[in-house]
N, C-alpha and C positions, 0 to 999 in steps of 0.2 A: 283317499277318495276313490270311489269306484265309478269309473266312467263307463257309459254304454259302449260296448264293443261294436266295431264296424262303423260305416258312414252311410248317411242317406244318399241314395243315388237318384239323380234327376232322370226322368223318363219322358218321352214325347207324350203330350197331352192327348187323352182320348176322352171324348164327351161321354161315352157310355160308362167310363170308370169314375166319373166325377162323384156320383153319390157314394160309392164305396170308399173313395179317397177321403171325402168329407167326413164320413163316419169314423174312419181311422184317426184323422186329425182331432176330431171331437173327443174320442176316447183318450188320445194322448194328452190333450189339455186337461181333461178331468183327472187323470192319474197324476199329472204334474201338480195340479192344484191341491190335491189331498195328500201328497207325499212330501215329507220333509227329509227324505233320506239323502243319499249321497250323490245327488245330481250336482254337476259342477256349479260352484259359486259364481256369482256375477263378478267378472274381472279376475277370476282365479287363474286364468292363463296369462295375466299381465304381471310382469316382473318389474320391480323398481329399476329405474334407469341406473345402470352401473356408472355411467358418466357423471350422473348427478352427485355421486359420492367419490368419484375419482379413485375407485378401487384399483389398485395396481399390484398384481401378483406375478411379476415377471421372474422373480427369483424362485428358488427351491424352498418349499415349506420346511421349517425347522421341526424336528420331531417333538411332539408334545408329550412330556413324561407322564402326565396324568392319564393319557389315553390307554395305557397298557399296565397300570399299576394294580387296579382292583377290578379286573375284568370278570365276566365279559361286559364291556361297556357299549353303550350306543355309539355308533360312529359319529365323529365330530365334523366330518365333511361329507359331501354328497347329498343324497336325498333320503329323508326318513319318512316313514308312514306310521303314524301313531294312533292306535285306537283309544277312544275316550269313552268311558262308561259313566253315565250320570245315574247314581244309585239311590233309590229311596227304599224304605223298609215298610213292613206291614203296619207299623205304628207311626209312620211319617205322614204328616198332613201335606197335601198338595199346596205348594206356595204359588199363588197366582203371579208373583213377580219373577218366578224362575223363567229364564230365557228358553226359547224353543230350541230344538236340535239345530235348525238352520242358523239361528242366531249365535249359538255357542260355537258352531263350526266356523262361522264367519269370524268370530272373536279369536279363535285359536289358529285356524289354518288358512285363512284367506290372505295371501301375501299382498293383495291389492288394498287391504284395509290397514292403514298406517297405525292403527291401535292394536293390531293383532300380534299374537305370539310369533307367527310365521314371519311377519315383517321385522319384529324385534330381532329374531335370530338371524335373519338375512343381513341386517345392518351390522349386528355385532360381529358376525363371522366374515365380514367383507365379501358377502355373496358366496361363501364357500359351503354353507349348509342351508338346505331348503327343507322345510318340514311340511308335511301334508297329513291328513288323517280323516277318520270317520268318527261320528258321534252316535252313541246308542243310549237309550233309556232302559233301565232295568229295575223292576220291582222285586226286591229280595223276598224270600219265602218266609223269613222269620222277623221278629222284632230286632231292633238295632242291638240291644244289650245281649241278645242271644249269640251274637257273633264276636263278642268280646272275650278273648282268651285269658288264661291265667297270667300269662306273661305279656309284656308290652309288645306291640308291633306284630301280634299274631293275626295278620290279615289274610293269610293264605286260604283258609277255608272259604271265606267270602269270595275271594278272587277266583278260586276254582269253580265255585257255583256259577259265577257270572260268565266265565269263559265257556263252561260246558253248556250253559243256556244258549249261547250264540254259536255253538259249534256247527250247526247246520247252515247258518247264515254267513258265517265268516270263515275264510281260509286264513288261519293265523300265520301261516308261512309267508303271507304277503307282507308281514311286519318284520321280517328278517332281511334287512336290506344288504347286509354284508355276507349272508349265507354261512354264518358261523353256527347255525343250529339253535340260536337263541333269539327270542323276540327282542327287538332293540329297546323298546320302552312302551309302557302302557300308563294311562291315567285313569284312576278310579276316583270319581268325584262323589263324596259322601254328602248327601243332603241332610241338613240339620245335624251336622257332626257334633258329638259331645267331646269330652276330654280324652276318650280312648282313641278316637279317630281324628287325627290332626295332620296338617301338612307335613309330609316327610317323603323322602326317597327310601325305598326298601329293597333289599336283595333277597331273592327267593332262596329259602334256606331249609324250612322244615320238611318239605316234600320234594326232594331232589329228583325223584323218579317221575314226577308229573310231566306229561307232555301232551300236546294237542296239535294235530295236523303236522306231525313230524318235527315240531320245534318245542323248545322249553322256555318258560318264563325266566327272566334274569333280574333286571332292575325295573321297578315299577314305582309309580307315584301315587300316594294318597293325597288328594287335594281337598282340604276342608273349606276352602273359599267358595262362596256361592256365586255362580254366574248370574247375577240379578240385573235388572234393568238400570240400576243406578250407576252413574259413570264411575264413581269411586270404587264400587264393588267390582266392576268390570276390569278396572285398572289393577286392582289388587289380585284378582283372579289370574291375570296374565303374569304378574310379578311372581306369584307362587309357582306357576307352571314353569317360568323361565329359570328360577332358582333351582327347583327340583330337577329340571332337565339338565342343568349344569352338573348335578350329581350323577345323573344317568350316564353322562359322557366322561365322568371320572374326576370332576372337580370336588375338592373337600370344602367343608364349611370354614369360613374365615373368622366368624364371630366367636366369642368366648362361650363355648358350649358349657352348660351347667349353671350359668349365672342368670339370676332373675332380674337383676338390675345392672346397668353399665355393662351390657353384654356386647356392644359394638367393639370390634377390634380396632377400627379406625374411626376417628371422630371428626365432626365438622364437615363442611361441604366437600372438602378435598378428600375426605375418607369414604366417599360414596362408592359402593361396590355391590353388585348383585349378589355375591356369595357372602356378603357381610350383613348389612342391614336391609338387603333385598330391594334396593332402589338403583336407578340409573343403569349403567352398563357394566359388563365385565371389565375389570382393569386389564392393562396390557400384560400383567403377570398371568392372570387367568387365561387370556387368549394365547399367550406363549405356551402355557401348560396344555392347551387343547390342540396345539399345532396349527393355529390360524395365522401365524406370522412367518414371514419369509426371511431368508438370509440377506436379502437386499434392504429389508426394513429395519432389522435389529442391528444397531451399531454398538460394537463392543469397544469401550474406551480403554485404551492402554497407554495413552500419551496425552499430553496437553494439547489444547486446541479449541476451536469453535465447532460446534455440532448443530446441525439444523434438523429439527424433528417436526413432522406435520401433525395436524390435529388428529387425534385418535378416532374421530368420527369419519375420517376420510381414508385413513391408512393405518397399517399396523406398525408404523414407525415408533421407535423408542430407543433409549440409550441404556446399556448395561455397563456398570462399573464394577468389575469383579474384584473381590478381595485378593484372590490368588491370580495374578496376571500371567502366570506360567501355564494356566490351564488352557487346553484347546477350546475353541468356540463351542463344540458339542458338549464338552464337560462343564463349561461355565454355566450352562442353563440349569444344572442340578448342583449348584454350589451357593455360596453366600455372595450377594451382590446388591448394589443399589440400582434401582430401575427408575429412569426419568421418563415421564410422559407429559404430553401437552393436550389438555382437554378444552374443547370449545362448546358453545351452546348449540350444538347440532346433533343430528342423529338421535341415539338413545340417551344422550345427555341434555337434550333440548329442554326437557321439563325440569331439569335440575339446575342448570347454569344460565347465566345471562352474560352478555359481552363484558360486563363489569366484574363478574365474579369468576370467570374462567381463568385458566392459567396453567402453570407447571406444578406438578407434584412429584415428590420423590418417595419411592417405596423401598423399604429395607426388606429384602427377601432372603430366606434361608430354605432352599429347596433341595437339601441333601437327601439322598435316598439310602434306606437301610433294607435289611432283609429280616422279616419277623420269624417267629419260632416255627412257622409253617413253611418257610422257604419262599414266601411271597415278598415281592418288592413293595415297599411302602415309603411314603414321605416321612422322614424322621420327625418332623415337627408339625405334622398334621395333628389336629386336636384329638383324633381317634387313635393316634399312635401310642403304644404302651410306654414309650420313653418320653412322652410329652409332659411338661410341667403343668399339672392341673390347676395351679394357682395363676396361670397365665402370665407369670412374671419373668419367665426366661425366654428362650428362643421361640419365636412363632414363625409360621410360614411367611406372613407379610405384616409389617408394621409401617405406619405412616410417619415419615420424618416431619418433625415439628407438628405433631399430632394436635388437631383441634384448632389450628391457627389459619386455616384456609389455604388457598392456592398462592403460589409465588407469581409475582408480576414483574414487569420490566424493572431492572435495577436491584431486585432482591438477591441476596447472597446467602448461601448456606456453607457453614464450616464447622469445625469441631465444637464451637460454642452453641450450635443449634441443637435443641433437644432431639434425641433420637438419631442424630447423625454420628454414629460410631459403630465399629464392628463389635461383635459379641466377644466377651472375654470367656475364660474357662468356666465361669459361673453363670453364663447366659445373660450378662448385663452388657448394654451398649456403651462400653467404657473405653474401647480401644480407638484412639484418635486415627481416623483414616488418612490424615495428612492431605486432604483434598478440599479445595474451595470451588463451589459451583455458583455461577452467576447467570441470571437471566438477562441477556443482552437486549433482546427485543422480542416482541410478539405481534402478530397481526391475525387476521381472521382465518388464516390457513396454516401458519407455522410459527415456531419459536426458535430463536437462536440462543444456544447455551454455550458458555465458556467454562472449561474444566481445567483446573490447575492442580498439579500434584506437587507437594513439598517433599523435602528429603527426610521428613520425619518418619521414623519406623512405626509400623502398625502392630508391632509385637507388644503385648502387655507384659510389663515387668513383674517379677514375682513380688517385689515390694508393694506395688500398687494393688495387686490382688490381695495381699495380706492386709493392706489398709481397708479394703472393702469389707473384710471379715469383721474388723473392729467397728466400722461405721454402720454395720447392720444393713448393708445394701443388697443383701440377697436372702432368700428365704431358707427355711430348714430343708426344703426340697433339694437345695444345692449340695447338701452334704452327702447325698446318696449317689453312688456310681450308677449311671444309667446303663442297663443292658443294651447291647447293640452299638455302644460307643467305644467298646474295647477292641 
């Protein structure tokens, strides 16, 4: 958002200057009336009350592994300034329901608007990330199909045309908040998008030498959702922007990429995740990967006892149960573990949950890190990883324990008999008994009390039981191949 520099200074009133002053004010009002540009939004300087969400970040932030895997990424903390371009084409009809620049800006960047992207990000990050931005309309020089490349995702020629058209108006270096030489993020909203242009996050690739105002583009968003006046359209527009911005900060997709049906990785109301079916909030796993959680909030369970965790709407609190209890805390984050979180009908989950449906959920996470053939660090079980099982039947970054069965409530227990509550065996099946029993002792509007008990049962999978899996047909042909990167 571009604010007018300087401040109005009060001067002693002089009668002879009244007419001149009046004309100046009249001119100012006329300009304000006809301009929808980047004047401050009503309430834009108002921040949500931190006390209302009880955000508590007294501890040190845990390093988020996703923030430096596939860089350069948009910073996940601090303040981002994101340019948004609403693009129509020579053959695009003007839609009378399309929101104005000021309305779109309010929907994306007005933190005082509880339905905005800025407010959603502020709540999800526990006040650690604030986003602002400017909105521009652009009429492309050619028809939409003239910008469609031979290969998918060939959006750079259109993006370059748009950026160059605004070069005299915009200083693109203003959108590099961490001074790394790359624009943090950009949104290109395509009006009347067809099959070629659809919601996605893209990395600048084809023209690596392109730069403008001393900075280069890196990750950018194609948003095919239309910011129209309908409430459901506006909500979907914000959801697409939130999901794709998650990618710009380094988060991977959690859904089953490539599937036309049954593509949600986690099912039921307890499986809600912005990086999966694009609803609700980021899970505590995603927030951990972004570095939004502190060492005072994340409890690593290595012994029996009762653990209290606050609602994820108010705090980054959660419990990790590592498979390898000998790992240091910093190493545990990038390993296999169960993550326990408590969700209530507040904050970004308010539209998803009610007091009767909220509760505790357990995520089975496998966040091991590999190095690819280019020497880049990658998540081994990211859906884009070359070692990932494309049938989606082996290890995934996140699975929901007791998938599809809703949240756990007071008195509910999870043990080895619960579907999905097992460590992965050598063939990527959740067959290894963790020897753990988890019980929800109590819940209230603010926190849940969890008891965790370890048995003496070994978590090692015997060779006989793995051999049995072979004859029972409980793994796919993919399991017969040795995966590179695992050797």
